[in-house]
C-alpha positions in Angstrom: -17.0 2.7 -7.7 -19.1 0.9 -5.0 -17.9 0.0 -1.5 -14.9 1.2 0.4 -11.8 2.7 -1.0 -8.9 4.3 0.9 -7.3 7.5 -0.4 -4.1 5.6 -0.3 -1.2 7.2 1.6 2.0 7.6 -0.4 5.2 6.2 1.2 8.2 8.5 1.0 11.8 7.9 1.9 13.5 10.0 4.5 14.8 12.2 1.7 11.3 12.8 0.3 11.4 10.4 -2.7 8.5 8.2 -3.6 9.3 4.8 -2.1 8.0 2.6 -4.9 8.8 -0.7 -3.1 6.8 0.3 0.0 4.0 1.6 -2.2 3.6 -1.8 -3.9 3.7 -3.5 -0.5 1.1 -1.1 0.8 -1.3 -1.9 -2.1 -1.0 -5.6 -1.1 -1.4 -4.8 2.6 -4.6 -2.8 2.1 -6.1 -5.1 -0.6 -5.6 -8.2 1.6 -7.8 -6.5 4.2 -10.8 -6.3 2.0 -11.2 -2.9 0.4 -13.2 -2.6 -2.9 -11.1 0.0 -4.8 -8.0 2.2 -4.3 -7.6 6.0 -4.6 -4.0 7.0 -5.2 -3.2 10.8 -5.3 -6.2 11.8 -3.1 -6.0 14.3 -0.3 -4.5 11.8 2.2 -1.9 10.8 -0.4 0.0 14.1 0.0 -0.7 14.6 -3.7 -0.5 18.4 -3.4 3.1 18.0 -2.3 4.1 16.1 -5.4 5.0 17.2 -8.9 2.8 16.2 -11.8 5.4 13.6 -12.8 5.4 12.2 -9.3 1.6 11.9 -9.2 1.6 10.1 -12.5 4.2 7.7 -11.3 2.3 6.9 -8.1 -0.8 6.2 -10.2 1.2 4.0 -12.6 2.7 1.9 -9.8 -0.7 1.5 -8.0 -2.5 0.6 -11.2 0.1 -2.0 -12.1 0.0 -3.6 -8.6 -3.7 -3.4 -7.9 -6.2 -6.2 -8.5 -9.2 -3.9 -7.6 -10.4 -0.8 -9.5 -8.3 2.4 -9.3 -9.9 5.8 -8.9 -7.0 8.2 -9.4 -6.9 11.8 -8.1 -6.1 14.1 -11.0 -7.4 17.5 -10.0 -5.5 20.8 -10.0 -6.7 24.5 -9.9 -6.1 24.8 -13.6 -8.1 23.1 -16.3 -5.1 22.2 -18.6 -3.2 20.7 -15.7 -6.2 18.6 -14.8 -6.8 17.5 -18.4 -3.2 16.4 -18.8 -3.2 14.6 -15.4 -6.4 12.8 -16.3 -5.0 11.7 -19.6 -1.8 10.5 -17.9 -3.9 8.5 -15.4 -5.8 6.9 -18.2 -2.5 5.9 -19.9 -1.2 4.5 -16.6 -4.2 2.2 -16.3 -6.5 4.0 -13.9 -10.2 3.1 -14.2 -11.6 6.5 -13.3 -10.4 10.0 -12.2 -11.3 11.8 -9.0 -11.3 15.5 -9.7 -11.2 18.0 -6.9 -13.0 21.3 -7.4 -10.7 24.1 -8.8 -9.5 26.1 -5.9 -7.4 29.2 -5.0 -9.4 31.6 -7.2 -13.2 31.9 -6.7 -15.5 30.4 -9.4 -19.2 30.6 -9.8 -21.5 27.6 -10.5 -21.5 28.3 -14.2 -17.7 28.1 -14.4 -17.5 24.9 -12.2 -20.2 23.2 -14.2 -18.4 24.0 -17.5 -15.0 22.9 -16.0 -16.3 19.4 -15.2 -18.5 19.1 -18.3 -15.6 20.0 -20.7 -13.2 17.7 -18.8 -15.6 14.8 -19.0 -16.1 15.4 -22.7 -12.4 15.1 -23.3 -11.5 12.4 -20.8 -10.9 8.8 -21.8 -11.9 7.5 -18.4 -15.0 8.4 -16.2 -14.9 11.4 -14.0 -15.9 11.6 -10.3 -16.6 15.0 -8.8 -14.8 15.8 -5.5 -16.0 18.4 -3.0 -13.8 18.9 0.0 -14.4 22.5 1.3 -12.2 22.0 4.4 -9.2 22.0 2.2 -10.3 24.1 -0.8 -12.9 26.5 0.7 -15.0 25.4 -2.3 -18.3 23.5 -1.8 -19.8 22.1 -4.9 -23.4 23.2 -5.0 -26.2 20.7 -5.2 -27.6 22.3 -8.3 -24.2 21.7 -10.1 -24.1 18.1 -8.9 -27.6 17.6 -10.2 -26.8 19.1 -13.6 -23.7 17.0 -14.0 -25.0 13.7 -12.8 -26.6 12.8 -16.2 -23.4 13.5 -18.2 -22.5 10.1 -19.8 -18.9 10.3 -18.6 -19.5 11.6 -15.1 -19.8 8.5 -13.0 -20.2 9.9 -9.4 -18.9 12.0 -6.6 -17.0 12.0 -3.4 -18.6 14.4 -0.9 -16.3 15.3 1.9 -18.3 18.3 3.1 -19.5 16.5 6.2 -22.9 18.0 5.7 -25.7 15.5 6.0 -28.4 17.8 4.6 -26.3 18.4 1.5 -25.7 14.6 1.1 -29.5 13.9 1.4 -30.2 16.5 -1.3 -27.5 15.1 -3.6 -28.8 11.6 -3.3 -32.4 12.6 -3.9 -31.5 14.8 -6.9 -29.3 12.1 -8.5 -31.4 9.1 -7.7 -32.5 8.5 -11.3 -29.0 9.0 -12.7 -26.3 6.4 -13.1 -24.2 8.2 -10.4 -22.2 6.7 -7.5 -22.4 8.9 -4.5 -19.5 8.3 -2.1 -19.1 9.8 1.4 -15.7 11.2 2.4 -16.0 11.1 6.2 -15.4 7.9 8.1 -17.4 9.2 11.1 -20.6 9.4 9.1 -20.2 6.3 6.9 -23.2 4.4 8.4 -25.4 7.5 8.3 -24.5 8.1 4.7 -25.3 4.5 3.8 -28.7 5.0 5.5 -29.3 7.9 3.1 -28.3 5.8 0.1 -24.6 6.3 -0.3 -22.9 3.8 -2.6 -19.8 3.6 -0.3 -17.0 5.8 0.9 -13.5 7.1 0.2 -12.2 7.2 3.7 -8.9 8.1 5.3 -10.0 5.7 8.0 -9.9 2.9 5.5 -6.1 3.2 5.3 -5.6 2.3 8.9 -8.8 0.2 9.5 -9.7 -1.3 6.2 -11.3 -4.4 7.7 -13.4 -2.4 10.1 -14.7 0.1 7.5 -15.5 -2.7 5.1 -17.4 -4.5 7.9 -19.6 -1.4 8.4 -20.4 -1.4 4.7 -21.0 -5.2 4.6 -23.3 -5.1 7.7 -25.4 -2.4 6.2 -25.6 -4.1 2.8 -26.8 -7.2 4.6 -29.5 -5.2 6.3 -28.1 -5.1 9.8 -28.1 -1.3 10.1 -27.8 -1.5 13.9 -24.5 -3.4 13.7 -23.3 -1.0 11.0 -24.1 2.0 13.2 -22.5 0.5 16.3 -19.3 -0.5 14.5 -19.1 3.0 13.0 -19.6 4.7 16.4 -16.7 2.6 17.8 -14.3 4.1 15.2 -15.2 7.8 15.5 -12.4 8.7 17.9 -9.8 7.0 15.7 -11.2 8.7 12.7 -11.0 12.1 14.3 -7.4 11.4 15.4 -6.2 10.5 11.9 -8.0 13.3 10.2 -8.9 16.6 11.9 -6.7 16.2 15.0 -3.4 14.8 13.7 -3.8 14.8 9.9 -1.6 12.8 7.6 1.3 12.5 10.0 -1.1 10.9 12.5 -2.6 8.7 9.8 0.8 7.3 8.9 1.7 6.8 12.5 -1.5 4.9 13.2 -0.9 2.8 10.1 2.7 2.1 11.1 1.4 0.9 14.5 -0.6 -1.7 12.6 2.5 -2.8 10.6 1.6 -1.0 7.3 4.6 0.0 5.1 3.8 3.8 5.0 7.3 5.2 4.9 7.8 8.9 5.9 5.7 12.0 5.6 6.8 14.6 3.1 7.9 18.1 4.0 6.5 20.4 5.3 4.8 17.7 7.3 6.6 16.6 10.4 6.4 13.3 12.3 4.1 13.1 15.2 5.4 13.5 18.8 6.0 10.5 21.0 2.9 11.4 23.0 0.7 11.5 19.9 2.3 8.2 18.7 1.4 6.5 22.0 -2.2 7.9 21.7 -2.6 6.5 18.3 -1.2 3.2 19.3 -3.8 3.0 22.0 -6.6 3.8 19.5 -5.5 1.1 17.0 -4.8 -1.6 19.7 -8.4 -2.9 19.6 -8.6 -3.2 15.8 
């Protein structure tokens, strides 16, 4: 996967059901604004609030509707659950699987490497590693990334650690492998591209797909100054829809742009009127 991919939000009805009509419309809405691939059932998809059957259905709907590659989130704390979800994603038409680090229980590097290696041996589609310590309290070590990068069925990684030094080391140590290194923070997209990132899986790309793609395109064309300036202009919006207001804020910002995002799923709650107005101001210039 190269370029920009949104961890696609999942539209729900007011009763908490998956709104498949809105989901199809959302795929079209985002694709028409220039993204390179889609990531259903990622962190911003509220995947951890869905059943295994619900996740599989979301992936199936997105894969059927999409005209760009689909990188499906399939990770769970347990190996068997992840193996089954990855097989279901392959059957649904996903092109690759994004697999978050096992969480809840602590695991050492040997266990994490074996987890991914065994999964990649069994999977019918390529595996992408996913390190997001803010949510899991697990940071995939650079040594494990280096060891896994040469596996024939491990195609890359999404690094959402927000740690530039770690990203530099990952890029340097996987430079000779066929390994896509994707950044997971919209605020550091241009910096990651400077280091050699192949693109990003960004919550920001849900609400500002044109703007994030413009950063990537400017950098690819050699205008690193324009890429940096465009990225700097989006930092406050990115913070608002991630660390400050989370998924409810992300959906509110998207709704302000006319995206068919539906409702959040409990225990999430809609944003306040003051937050909605703040987000509307931030997206007004997009």
